[in-house]
Structures are given as C-alpha cells and as structure tokens.
C-alpha positions in Angstrom: 74.8 -11.0 -5.3 74.8 -14.3 -6.7 78.3 -14.7 -5.9 77.8 -13.9 -2.2 74.8 -16.0 -2.0 76.9 -18.8 -3.3 79.5 -18.0 -0.8 77.1 -17.9 2.0 75.5 -21.3 1.2 78.9 -23.1 0.8 81.4 -21.5 3.1 79.6 -19.9 6.1 78.7 -22.6 8.6 75.1 -22.7 9.6 72.1 -24.9 9.1 69.6 -25.2 6.4 72.0 -24.9 3.6 69.8 -27.2 1.3 66.9 -25.1 2.2 68.5 -21.8 1.1 69.8 -23.6 -2.1 66.3 -24.8 -3.1 64.7 -21.4 -2.1 67.1 -19.4 -4.3 67.3 -21.9 -7.1 63.7 -22.3 -7.4 63.5 -19.0 -9.2 65.1 -20.5 -12.3 62.8 -23.7 -12.1 59.6 -22.0 -13.5 59.1 -20.9 -16.9 59.4 -17.2 -17.5 55.7 -17.3 -18.9 54.4 -18.1 -15.5 55.5 -14.9 -14.1 54.0 -12.7 -17.0 50.5 -12.0 -15.8 51.5 -11.2 -12.1 54.4 -9.1 -13.3 52.2 -7.2 -15.7 49.6 -6.6 -13.2 52.1 -5.6 -10.5 54.1 -3.3 -12.8 50.9 -1.6 -14.0 49.7 -0.9 -10.4 52.9 0.2 -9.1 53.9 2.5 -12.0 56.8 0.5 -13.0 55.3 -0.5 -16.4 57.2 1.3 -19.3 59.9 2.9 -17.1 63.7 2.6 -17.1 63.7 1.0 -13.7 61.2 -1.6 -14.5 63.1 -3.8 -16.9 66.5 -4.0 -15.1 64.5 -4.9 -12.0 63.0 -8.0 -13.5 66.2 -9.1 -15.3 68.2 -8.8 -12.1 65.5 -10.9 -10.3 65.4 -13.5 -12.9 69.3 -13.8 -13.5 70.2 -14.3 -9.9 68.9 -17.8 -9.3 70.8 -19.3 -12.3 73.9 -17.4 -11.5 73.7 -18.5 -8.0 73.5 -22.1 -9.2 76.8 -21.5 -11.2 78.6 -19.9 -8.3 77.4 -22.2 -5.7 78.7 -25.2 -7.7 81.9 -23.7 -8.4 82.4 -22.6 -4.7 81.8 -26.2 -3.6 85.0 -27.1 -5.2 87.1 -24.6 -3.3 88.6 -26.5 -0.4 87.0 -25.5 3.1 90.6 -25.2 4.4 91.0 -21.9 2.5 88.1 -20.3 4.6 89.4 -21.9 7.8 92.9 -20.6 7.4 91.8 -17.0 6.7 89.4 -17.1 9.8 92.3 -18.4 11.8 94.4 -15.4 10.7 91.6 -13.1 11.9 89.8 -12.4 8.5 86.0 -11.9 8.8 83.6 -13.5 6.5 83.5 -10.5 3.9 87.3 -10.4 3.8 87.3 -14.2 3.3 84.7 -13.7 0.4 86.5 -10.7 -1.3 90.1 -11.7 -0.9 89.9 -15.5 -1.4 86.8 -16.9 -2.8 86.0 -14.0 -5.3 89.5 -14.0 -7.0 89.4 -17.9 -7.1 85.9 -17.7 -8.9 87.0 -15.5 -11.9 86.0 -18.2 -14.4 82.8 -19.0 -12.9 81.8 -15.3 -12.7 82.7 -15.1 -16.2 80.6 -17.8 -17.2 77.6 -16.6 -15.2 78.1 -13.0 -16.8 78.2 -14.5 -20.2 75.2 -16.6 -19.8 73.2 -13.8 -18.3 74.4 -11.2 -20.8 73.3 -13.2 -23.6 70.0 -14.1 -22.2 69.1 -10.5 -21.2 70.5 -9.2 -24.6 68.4 -11.7 -26.6 65.3 -11.6 -24.3 62.1 -10.5 -26.1 59.3 -11.7 -23.7 59.7 -9.3 -20.9 60.8 -6.5 -23.2 57.5 -6.6 -25.2 55.2 -7.3 -22.2 56.6 -4.9 -19.7 57.4 -1.9 -22.0 55.7 0.0 -24.7 57.7 3.1 -25.6 60.7 2.9 -28.1 62.9 4.9 -25.7 62.3 2.1 -22.9 62.3 -1.2 -25.0 65.4 -3.4 -25.3 67.3 -3.7 -28.5 65.6 -7.1 -29.3 62.1 -5.7 -28.8 62.9 -2.8 -31.1 64.2 -5.2 -33.7 61.2 -7.3 -33.6 59.1 -4.2 -34.0 60.9 -3.4 -37.2 59.9 -6.7 -38.8 56.3 -6.9 -37.7 53.4 -6.4 -40.0 53.3 -2.8 -39.1 56.9 -2.1 -39.7 57.8 0.4 -42.5 61.2 -0.8 -43.3 62.3 -3.5 -45.7 64.2 -6.7 -45.1 67.6 -5.2 -45.9 67.3 -2.7 -42.9 66.0 -5.4 -40.6 69.0 -7.6 -41.5 71.4 -4.8 -41.0 69.9 -4.3 -37.5 70.1 -7.8 -36.7 73.8 -7.8 -37.7 74.6 -4.7 -35.4 72.5 -6.3 -32.5 74.6 -9.3 -32.4 77.9 -7.6 -32.3 77.9 -7.0 -28.5 77.6 -10.6 -27.9 80.5 -11.5 -30.0 82.4 -8.9 -28.2 81.5 -10.2 -24.8 82.6 -13.7 -26.0 85.9 -12.4 -27.3 86.6 -10.3 -24.1 86.0 -13.2 -21.7 87.6 -15.9 -23.8 91.1 -15.3 -21.9 89.3 -15.8 -18.5 88.2 -19.3 -19.7 91.5 -20.2 -21.3 93.7 -19.2 -18.3 91.5 -21.0 -15.8 91.1 -24.3 -17.6 94.7 -25.6 -17.3 96.3 -22.9 -15.1 98.1 -21.6 -18.0 98.3 -18.0 -18.7 97.7 -16.5 -22.1 
C-alpha cells in the first residue's frame, strides 16, 4: 500500500502532490503514545480489544506513513521518462507500477520491510495496551510478562526467551542483505 501511494504521489500527474504527501506522512510525525487513549477507547467500544484482528490493524496503520516516506523518496529518483515511455506504449498506470516502478524499487521495499518488521516485532506499547490474553499478545509483550514482578520464571528462562525472540530479526536481516548489496553498485551477488 505504501509503495502504491508513493507511486501515485510521484508518477501519476495531478495536483496536490504536496498535500497528499503531508497528509499520509503526518501519521508518523506524532508519537505513538498520543494515539493510546483514543485507540484503547475505540478498540474497547468496537470489540477489537484483545482480538487477533486488532493488533494487525493498528500495526498496518502505523507502518504505512513511514514506509510511504521511504517509497516516495525512492520513486522520486526514478526518471519520469520511464512512466512516459510505458504510457506511450499503451500501458495503464497499474501496469506502469507493477512492471516498471515496483521492480526498480526492490531495495527500497526491502528497507521499508526491514524497518517495519523490526519495529513491529520489538513493539511493546500497543501489544500491552490493546491485548490482554497470552494467545493474542505479541512476542515482546509475552516476554515482558515473563520478567515482571508477577512472573514465575527465573532470569535464565527470560534470557533464553530473549535469545529466541531475537532470532527472527537476525534471519530477516540476513535474508535481505543480498537485495541491498545487489542494489548498491549494480553488482550481482
């Protein structure tokens, strides 16, 4: 969604590009704590509190503005002649996006994915505030529950849990390092 929004703001002709940029990007300017009370109240009233749908909704909503910022800035570097040539050959805007801009944006997509994955994986504030049961809580919130005053396990179990919880982040970094290395100098690894 962020890649398509970045494409729409940079490649598709039309007015108010700056307006749309600031409207979408404004979501990342406010601290997450500013959203807690309205989110908690809204989630409690709508039945989303402590559900499997509740946390992914808020994570998607909070990840789009920063990912949009990365994708928009990257797509500004793609020459506008790419879209013009594709349009002259009869491609619609969706085809221009999927066939040209998206493949040229692999490194920016990887960067946005890594940033957002690490943030969501390590996020604790929404996980503790918008969920209660252990089946719904994210991994970091469950780990924080182990080391609280009411936890019944000792430090070795908490440290082992912390080691296991950090492994997916390392795997994501290692999996996407090839995308970064191949896009930096145009060399293939």
